[in-house]
N, C-alpha and C positions, 0 to 999 in steps of 0.2 A: 504493499500499500504505500501512498506517497505522504508527503510529509504535511499535506492539509489539514486542517483543524476541523472536524466534523462535529456536530452538535450531540451526537451519541459515540461515545469510544469505548473501546474494552481491550483489554491484555490479551494476547493471543490466548492464553489459559483460558479466559473468560470465552473468548469466541468458540474454542474448541469445546467448553462445557455447553454453551448454549445451541452449536449447531452439529448436524450430524456431520460424519466424515466427508460425506459426498457433498452436502452443504459447504463445508470449510474449505474444500479443494476449489470448488467453484467460486464462493463469494469472496472468501480471502485470499485465494491463490490465483484467480483469475483463469479457472479450468472452464470447462464445457462439458455439459451432461451430455449420455448417448442420445442422438436423435430418438424422439418417439417413446423415450422412458418414463415421460413424467405425466401422470394421471390430468395434471391442469391443462394439458396440451388439448383435451377433449370437452374441458370444463365449458358448458352452454347456458349456465343459469344467470340472472342478472347479479350482479353484485361488485366487488372492489377487489383487486388484487393489490397485496402488500408486500412488503419487504420481509424476507423470513428473518432477518437480521434484527430489525426495529420496529416493525410493524408501520412503518410510516405508508400510507396509501400512495400505490404507485399509477395503477391503469382502472380505468373503469372497464367493465365488462361490454359496455356498448360500443367500445373501440377496438375489440378484440376480433381477429378474422384467421380463416384457415387459410396458412400460406404455402402448406404442403411441404415443409422445411423439416418439419419433426419437434419442433420447437415454438411454445405460444408465441403469437404475433399481436402487434397492436399497432395502430395509426398513430397515435400520441400520448404522451403520459400526462398524468394530473400537473399541471401547471407547477414547476418550482420543485418536483419530486423528484427529478433525476438530473445529472450534470452528464456530460460527455468530454472526452478527450481523444486524442488520435493514439492509435493503437498499432504498433509496429512489429507485432509479433508475428512468428511464422511466415516470415517473408511476405507479408501483405500490408495494405495500410487499409484500416479499418476505424469505423469511428465506435469507442468503447461506451458502453454507458452502466454508470454505477448510481448507486443512492446517494441523494444530496444529505442525507441524514447522517448516515454511517459509513459511507463509503465503499459499501461492498459492491463487488462487480456483479453485474445483472446479466449482460449478453451486450449485442451490438445493433445499431442501428443503420439502416441501409436504403438508399433513395429507390427502391424499387416496390414500394409498395402502392395499394390503391388510394382512389379519391378518399375523402378530401385532401390528405396532407402529402400522397405520394411517398410516405415512409414507412417502413417496416421494421420497427422494433421487436427484434429477435432476441425473445428473453429467456433464459435457463429456468426452467419450472422449478427446480429445486430452491430457487431463491425467492420464491414467490409463497405465499400464504393467500388463500382465498376466504372471503366471507361472503355469503349470499345476504341479498336482501330481503331484510324482515318481511 
């Protein structure tokens, strides 16, 4: 993680206690879950997807769509909930998406999504919790 100060901070030991080993690898070590491996990929109820690390609401279900990539995809985040930075890993240049509250890696955003934004926020499902609307 970078030196940016986030509103929610934890030690490595605290993160390891809070997150599963897969969540830790994805969210704190910038990993990627296997495509098609997360139940939230097929979540179709109305509700809110939040950060598994700090519970910050990140994406409304109304902006979720099926991208065919194997990861939950969204047109746009809840305003102010995520930040982005250039990711040069694996010999590629991509735009990384992380939680603005705790800095956890969520996934990447690509300019190949459907209207209205034309963006595809491709998010690791293990980095998300889902709360259906009451």
